[in-house]
C-alpha positions, 0 to 999 in steps of 0.5 A: 800426442805426437813427439819427434825423437832422435839421438843427440850423442852427435850434435844436430846439423845446422842449416840456416836460421832467422827471424821472420817479420812482416809488417803487412798481411801475408800468407805462407807459400806452399812448399816441401823441404828436405830438412826439419824446421822449428818455428817459435811464435813471437807476435801475431798469429801465423796460420800454417798447415802441414799435410792435413793438420792446421795450426794457429801459431801464437806467441809462445807456441812452437811448431816442428815442420817435418821433411818431405811433408807439404806445408803452407799457409791456410789463411792470411796471417795478420800484419806485425806477425813474427817468428823465429825459425831454424832448419836442421838435419839429424845425423842419427835415425829419427822417428815420430811417436804417435800415441794417445798416452805417454809411451812406456819408454817415456814413462820409464825415463820420467820415473827412473832416478838414473834416466839422465845417465841412460838417455841420449835422445830428445823428444820434441812435440810437433806442436806445443806451448812450452812453460819456459818459452823465455828460455827458448827465446834466449837460446834462439837469439844466441843461435842467430848471433852465432849463425851470423857471426864469423865463428872459426868453425861451422860446428858452433851453430850445430851445437847451439841448435842442439842446446835449443832442442835439448831445452825444449825436450827438457821442458816437454819431459818436465810437463810429462812428469807432472802429467804422471803425478798421481797424488795431491802433492803433484797438483800443488807443484804444478799449481805453484809453478803456474801461479808464479808464471802468471804473476811473474810481473808482480813482487812475489814473496814466499809468505804470499805464496803460502797464504795463497795456497794455505800452507806454512811458509817453511813447509812450502819451501822445504816441499818445493826444494825436495820436489825440484832440487832448488829453493822456491825463492831461487826458482822465482828469481830464475824465472824472473831473470829468464824473462828479463834476459828475453826482454833485454834481447828482444826489446829496446827497453831500458834496464830500469823498464825491464826490472819493473816489468819483471816485478822489481821496483828497485833497479839496483837490486835487480842489477845486483841479482842479475850479476849474481846469477848471470855473472855479467850485468844486464847491459853486458848481456844485451851487448853479448848477442846482437847479430840477427838474420831478418827475413820478410818472405 
C-alpha cells in the first residue's frame, strides 16, 4: 500500500485539467513534471510507467503521478482510450507513506469516533480502483466546467480540485475501515455494499436483499442504518442517482434511457426521485456543467 498524504487546511493549487481522448492507438511520451497529476481511466486501457512501476489503467482506475518522477507509456494504448487528468500543487508539506499494512496513524483515524474533528489531511493511493468511481467522475466533470468557465476568481478550480481529492480520500478511508473489520458483521456490510454496486442496473428491494443474505428485512435495515448512518433504501437510491448523474454528464442518452440503465422502469418516478435528492431535474443537472477541455496528445 502506497498512500500520498498532505494537509488540506488550505486548498490545493489547481494548475490545469482536461479529458484526454484518442481515436487511434498511441503511446504516452516520456516526461518529468513538477506538479502532481491525478488520472482517472474512462475508456480502454492506458499503459503508464512511473519510474520502475508499471500500471494498466482501466475504466474506474485512478493513478497518481508524482512530481520529479519519470513517467511514460510502456506499451501502445488502444484506440478509443480516454481519461480525465488534473495537475495540482500542494501548499502544505506532503509525504508518501509506503507500508505493507495500515499505519498506526491511519488505524487511529479509522477507529477514533472524533477523527473527523481531528484530521485535516487527505490520503490518496498511488493506484486504486475506488468503489464510488461515479462520484469522482461527476466531480471531475464539474471541475472541468469550472476550469473552462470565466469565474471571477482562480480559487474556484482549486477548491473543486480539493473536493475531488477529499472524495477520493474518503473512499479510501472507507475501504480501509472495512479492511480493519474483525467480526462477521463487517463482512456482511462489505458484501451488502458490493452486491448493490454490482446489481445497480437492476430493480433492488430490501426484501430481495434480505432473501439473498438470509436475514430478516427489518433487521437488515436497522443493521445498515446503525453501521453507516443512512438507511439501506437511501443508500440504494444514492448509488443509483450517483450513477445516473455520471451518465447524464458523460453520455447523450435520454433521461428515459438513463433511468432504465440504473434500474428504474418508471421514468417519471426516476425524475421525481432525482428532484427530491438533487433539488434539480435531470435535464437541469445535465445543462449545469457542460464546458470541458479535450486534448488528444
